[in-house]
N, C-alpha and C positions, 0 to 999 in steps of 0.2 A: 504494500500500500504506500502511496506517496506520502511525504511528510505532511502536506496540508491536510490530506484526508485523515491521517492518523491523529493529527492534532484536533481536528473537528470532532472525531468520534471520542477522543479522550475527554473533551469537555462535556460530552453527553454521558460519561461514565461507562463507555463501551471499551473493552480491551482491544488494544492494537495487536497485530500478529506477533507471535513470539519467535517466528522463524527469521533467519537472517534475511536482510533485504535482498531481493533479486529483481532483475529487470522485469517489468510487467508491461503488457500492452497499454497504450495510452487510454484506451476506452475504460480500463479498470479503474484508473485514477479518477477519471471523469465520473464514473458510476459511484465511486465512494463519496466523492464530494457532493454528488446529487443526493445520495441517501442522507448524508449529514445535514444538508440544507433542508430536506423534507422533514427530518426529525426536529430540527430547530424551529422550523415553521409551525410544526404541530404543537410544540410546547408554547410558542407565542400565541397561537390560536386558542389553545385551551385557557391560557391566562386571560386573554381578552374576553373569551366567552364567559369565564367565571365572573369578570367584572360586570358584564352586561346582565348577568342573572341577578345581581343585587337589586333588591326591591327598594323603591323610594317611598318613604313615609313622611308626609308633611308633619312637622312638629311645631311650626311657628311661622312668624313673618318678621322680616327685618323692620324694626321700628326706628332705629337711628344708626347712622354711620359717623364715626369720629376719627379725625386725624389730629395727632399731637405733634406738631413740627419740632418744638423744642422740648426736650425731656424735662418733665416736672412742671412745665408751664401749661396754661389753659389750652383746651382743645378747640378745634374748629369743626362744627357740624357741617356735613355735606350731604347732598341728596343722592349722589352717585360717586363711585370711586372705582379706580382700577386696582385690583388686588394683585400685587406683585409677590415674588418670593420673599421680599423683605418687608412686606406690609402694604398698607393702603396708600394710594397715590391719587391726587386730584390736581392736574396741571403741574405746577412747580411745588405744590404742597406734598411733602413726604412725611411719613409717620416716624417721628423720633430720629430725624436725620441731623438735628442740631443738638449740641450738648455744651453745657457750661462746665468748664474745668478750672482747676487751680493752676497756678503757675508751673507746678511740677507735672501736670498732665492728669492728675487724679480727678475722677468725675465729681460733680457736685449735683445733688438732687435735692428735692424737698425734704428728704430725710435729714440732710445736714443744714439746708437753708430753706425753711418753710415759706419764706416770702416769695419764692419762685412761683408758687401757685397763683400769685396775684398778677402775673404777667399775662396779658391777653394778646392774641394774635389775629390779625386779619390779613388778607392778601389782595393785591391789585395787580393783575397781569402777572409779571414775573418777579414781583417784589413782595416780601413779607414785611408787615408793619407791626412792630411790638409796642405795646403801651403798658404803663405801670403807674400806680398812684404817685403823684409828685414828680413825675418824670416827663420830659419831652419824648415824643415818639421816636423810635429807632427804626430806620428803613434798611432792610437787608436785601441784597440782590439774590435771586434764586440760584444763580451760578456765580461762583467766585473766580477771580483771576487765578490762573495756574501758577502765577508767581508768588501767591500767598504761601506763607510757611506751612509745612506739614508738621503736626504735633504727634508724638507718641503718647496716646491716651491710655488710661487704666480704668477699666470697668469691672468691678467685682473680681479683682485679681487677674484679669485677662487684658492683654494688649490689643489695641485697635488704633487705627489712624484717624486723624481729623484735620481738615484744612482750616487754618485760622481765618476768622471773619473780619479781622482788622482791628485797629486800635480804637475806633469809635465804638464798636460793639463791646470791646473789653472795658472801656471807661464807663459805658452805660450800665452794665451789670455790676461793676465794682461800686459805682456810685449808689445804685439802688440797694444792693445787699449790705453794704457798709460794714463788712467784717474783715475782708482781705482782698487781695488782687485776684481778679478772675479774667478768663478769656472765653470766647465762644468759638466753637469749631463746628464744621459741617462734614458729614460723611458724604462720599461720592461713590457712584455705582461701581467704578473700577476698583475700589478698595476692597480688601478682604474683610468679611464680617467675622463675628465670633461664632465658632462652631458649636452646635448643640451637643456634640459628643464631649466637648470640654466643659460646657455649662453644667450638664447633668452627669451623675455617675451611673444612673440607670439607663436601660435601653429605651431610646427615644428615636423618632424619625430624624433623618440626617438633613440638616438645614443650617443656614447662617442668619444671623441678625446683626443689625447695626447697633443702635444705642438702646433699644428696648431691653427690659430686664432679661427675658429668657425666650421669647417667641415672637413671631411677626404679627400674630393676631390674638387678641383676648376677647372672649365673648361672654356676655352676661344677659340674663333675662330680667325683664321688668318685675316678674312675679317673685324672683329671688330677692330683689331689693325690698319689695313690699314686705315679704316675710321677715327679712332681717330687721327692718324698722319696727316691727311689732315687738322686738326684743330689746329695743334701745330707748332710752329716755330722750336723747337728742337725735332727731331724725337725720339721715344722711341722703345726699343726692347722688344721682348716677354718675355725674362727672367726677366725683371724688374717687371713684374706682378706675377711671380712665379706660373703659372698654373701647375696643375698635368697633364692635358690632353689638347692638342691643336688640334683643329678640322679644317679641310680644306673642301672646296666644298660647303659652304653655304653662305648666304648673311650676311652682317654686322648686328650684334646684333640679328640674327635669333635664337641664342641659348637661348635668353630670354624666348622663347615660349616653350622650351622643358622641360616639367614637369617630365616626366619619360623616361629614356633611357635604351637601351640594347646595350652594346658594348662588343663584344666577348661573354663570358659567364656571364658578370657582369650586374646586374640591379641596376640602381641608381635613386634616387628621389630628385628633387630640394628641397633645404632647405627653401628658401624664394622666393616667386614670385615677382621679382623686375627686372628692366632693368639692363643690365650689366655695364653701365656707369651711375652712379647716386650719389646723395648725400646720406649719410648713413641713414638707417632707424632708427627711434627713439629707437628701441630695441637694436641697435648696438652702440649707442652713447658712452657707456663706453669703447668700443674697438677703434673706429675710430674717435671719436670727430666729427669734421665737414668735414673730408677729403672725397673726392669723391672716389668711389669704381669702380673696373673694373673686370668683370668676374662673373661667376655664380657658386654658391656653391651647392654641392650635398652630400647626405648621401648614403651609400652603402647598398642596400636592399638585394642583393644576391652576395656573394663573388665569385671570379673566376679569369680568366686570361685575360690579354689585350695584344695586339700587335700593333705596328705601322702598319698602312694599314688596320686595322679592320674597317668595315663599322659601322657607328653610326646610330642606329635606334631609332626613337621616337616611343614610345608606345602610340597609339591612341585608345581611348575607342571605 
């Protein structure tokens, strides 16, 4: 058998000939390659057929879509979005593609600087406009000059790049937060994201994220928040949990059972099988310490578009 045919059959788990290689007519090599191609095609067909057999069960409807351009700052509600492998996108608005850092590159979030949540964001064309109490507005371009400095940033103990947004943005955040010197950086598509395999110690889908905590999509239902508020004296709002997708029309915490979803043309897979209000998993201790979590995290298995009002389908085997 030719080397190419032997290699193809080996990948299928079929033993190659144990006899010494001898000259063979050309048609035998062609036949071997043809059989290998048929076998590989059969495997692919069976996998595709298995996917098609999954039943779609509507479990809710998209009530809200949110993009949070700057990590820990206010979100922007949108009626439609492109769902990329790195999260939601609407024009130049990207989800958590901007990050406040210290001078040494370490991330700064509302966990360290709670006043970040007071920064609101709007967008006009290719510009982001940031506003905060007592501050003049800050206008940021959607695309930075390639001559701007690249920073080595540090998120939850992992390295990631970020392009500096300039001295004006640095002075704006430093003046508003009033604790130390800060800079603002932007993630760019060509940069390498943080790998899910390094974020979690457990078996999770393989994907990358920019500056979100641990996954490109976080989903939460309105019913779960209503249920949570029945247990609290001080009621909480949905934007305090920063979900990408808010679902209506389901029972409280029903989203915990949705392992794979189809929304619009987007397919998503749950990152971790865990209840939406819980103490953090041991694999997440470095991120959340002992804080309780709320919401379900998903990876994007098939990119596409989303709209408010889209039905949410659970893919049932």
